[in-house]
C-alpha positions, 0 to 999 in steps of 0.5 A: 172750602169747596174748590171748583173746576178751575185751570191754572198754569205753572212752569214746573208741576211736581207730583209727589212731595217726598224727598225727591219731589219737595227737593225738586220743588224747592230747588226749582223755586230757588232758581226762579221758576214758578212751581206747583207741588201736588201731594195726595197724602202728607208732605215728606212722603214715605221717607218722613212719614212712614219709612226712614224717619219713623223707623229710625226713631223707633230703632233709637228708642228701642236701643235705649231701652235694650242697652240699659237692660243689657249692660250688666257687664258694665255694672249697670243693672236695670229693667226698663219698662217700655210704653210703646204707645208713648214711644210711638207718640214721641216718634210722631212728634219727630215726624210732625216737626220734620214734615212741618219744616218741609211745608215751611221750606216749600212756601219760603221758596215760593212753591205753590202747594196743592193737596190732591191726587194728580194724573196726566190729562194731556202732554202739558196738562194734569188734572188734580182731584182733591180729597173729600166729597165736594172738594172738586178738581182743578186742571194745571197746565205745565211746561215741565213735570217732575214725577216723584210718586214714590213706592208702596209695599209689595203684597204677597198673594193671600197676605193682603194688608189689613192693618190688624193681623197682616201688617205692612211696614207702615202699620208695624211702625204705628202699633200701640202695644208690643205683640207677644209674637210676630212672624216676619215674611222677608229678611231684607233690610226692612224685615231685618230692621223691624225684626230687631226692633220688636225682638228687643221690645220683648216680642218673639220674632220668627223670620221666614225667608225664601232665600238662604240668608238675610239681606240679599244683595250684601256680601255673605260676611256682611250679612252674617254679622247681622244675622248672628247678632239677631240670632243672639237677640233671639230672632228665629230664622227659617230660610228656604220658606215661601209664605203660602197662606195664613188663618186665624187660630185662637187669639192669633194666626197661623202662617203656613210656608212651603219649601222647594220640596213642597214641605209645609211648615206652620208658625203661630203668632199674634201678628204677621209683618210682610216685608218683601220689598216695594214697588213704584207708584206709577199706576195712578198717573194716567201716564199714557196721556202724557206719552209715557209707559213704565217698563215691565217692572213699573219704573220710569226709565230716565237718563243722566238728567233724570229725564224720561222718554218724553222731553219735558217730563222728568222722574226722580226717586223710587219711580225711577228705579234702583237705588231706591234711597231717599238721598238718591231721590233728593239728588235726582230732584236737584238735578231735574230742577236744575236741568229744567232751569237750564243749568248744567247738571247730571247724575253721578251714581258712582258714589251713592252710599247706602245704609241699613239700620240693623244691629250692627248697622251696615254702610256701603259705597262704591264697588265690592271686591268682586264688582271691581274685578268684574269692572276690570280693576286689579282690586286690593282689599284692606280690612280692620276688625272692630274688636281691634278698635278701642272706641268699639270696645268702650261701647261694648261692641266687638262684631263687625269690620271696616273693609275698603276696596282699592285699585292696586295699580292706581291706588284709587279707592273704589268702594267700602263695606262697613258693619259697625255701630254708626256705620251709617255715619262712618260711610260718609268719609269713604263716600267722599273719598270715592266721590273725589277720587282719593287714593288709599294713602290719602285716607290712611294718611288722614289723622283720625281722632282717638278714640273713635270708630273712624280710626278703623277707616284709616286702619283699613286703608293702611291695611290695604297698603300693608301698613296697618299698625293695630292689626296684622297686615295682609 
């Protein structure tokens, strides 16, 4: 159908249908507002289509194959064969189910869905450019707008993504065959997750990182557990190396790096994955037309109501800055919708959990010990090693720990760091405890099911109180 230039009106224009945008649209629809949601690519955004869901699907599938082939200690002997193309098709099926669900939920909430690229044309006007030749454009007049355009992978100069030899994370999640070898530039959470996936699939992975360890932003002992597990799998790390250039070499490529002394190193591989972070997508919105200007890093600054400097324009998700997490985007989307509807709502970033789906997983919430001390608390720490947890041993897992940080004066739980299988699930109990202002003794006194990994959560809190049963107390 050819769409001509037409003008329509809406109470709320939501730009971008990722986990911030579609949640804002659905919530606004639930509150009785007329909502128009514009998406240029795919419902669900990066999270559902090219990020969280597809990467975790591949991680899960890879673990099935790897664990089956690495269980001789349990008396299991297997040599699994992996059809990556079939695995990717299965992953795509999961994605399709979820994105289709988003579209149905939006329609059920009365949200008007529009495909195209939105840019502001005035204080209360946006122009929607539809994709494809002859598809035309339309103008939408709005009372309020919610910007949720997400982020894109950062390119390293000289390493522009071509989808063939130089890959972004999006392309690395859609390969139809396992490369024989891969250089991964960057040892952040995306680089570490995908390095582990491809190493487990039989690819020889080399990681080059400018800093001196993996996972910058996490405490040394947390990062060390993950790095040592990756090294045991065969991942080859080279720290203090900045990606400099690459060239074709035979059937593959050669990646050159340079250290701080100017020394050049070369790494040969079939493909190169560049995973050095993500940047907000604000450059396509013609922000000046609505009176907005991003900060020097490209983000839109917001207040506790997700409102930008322009009263009737809100920003949620990655475009609003750290933490760039899907669940943060959804929480911000709900707040923005409720504020637009006149409901009392505000953001509380104190208890936002985060997870990294490495092997083992990492889950964190609230403050570290150093952050608690800097904030003026008298931190008390409790820790429980995974090797002392019965369920962990039945899973043949020994590496990792649960650590909690409390305030010695009040007993309040301030934060936690978990490195363990299912850390992404274990952190939920601790996030609830931080959110509700629970004390260490509340969690320690909670009866946890035996045998489960969650027993380590209760024991860590007991350890902080000097009352742990299954480990020596501090």
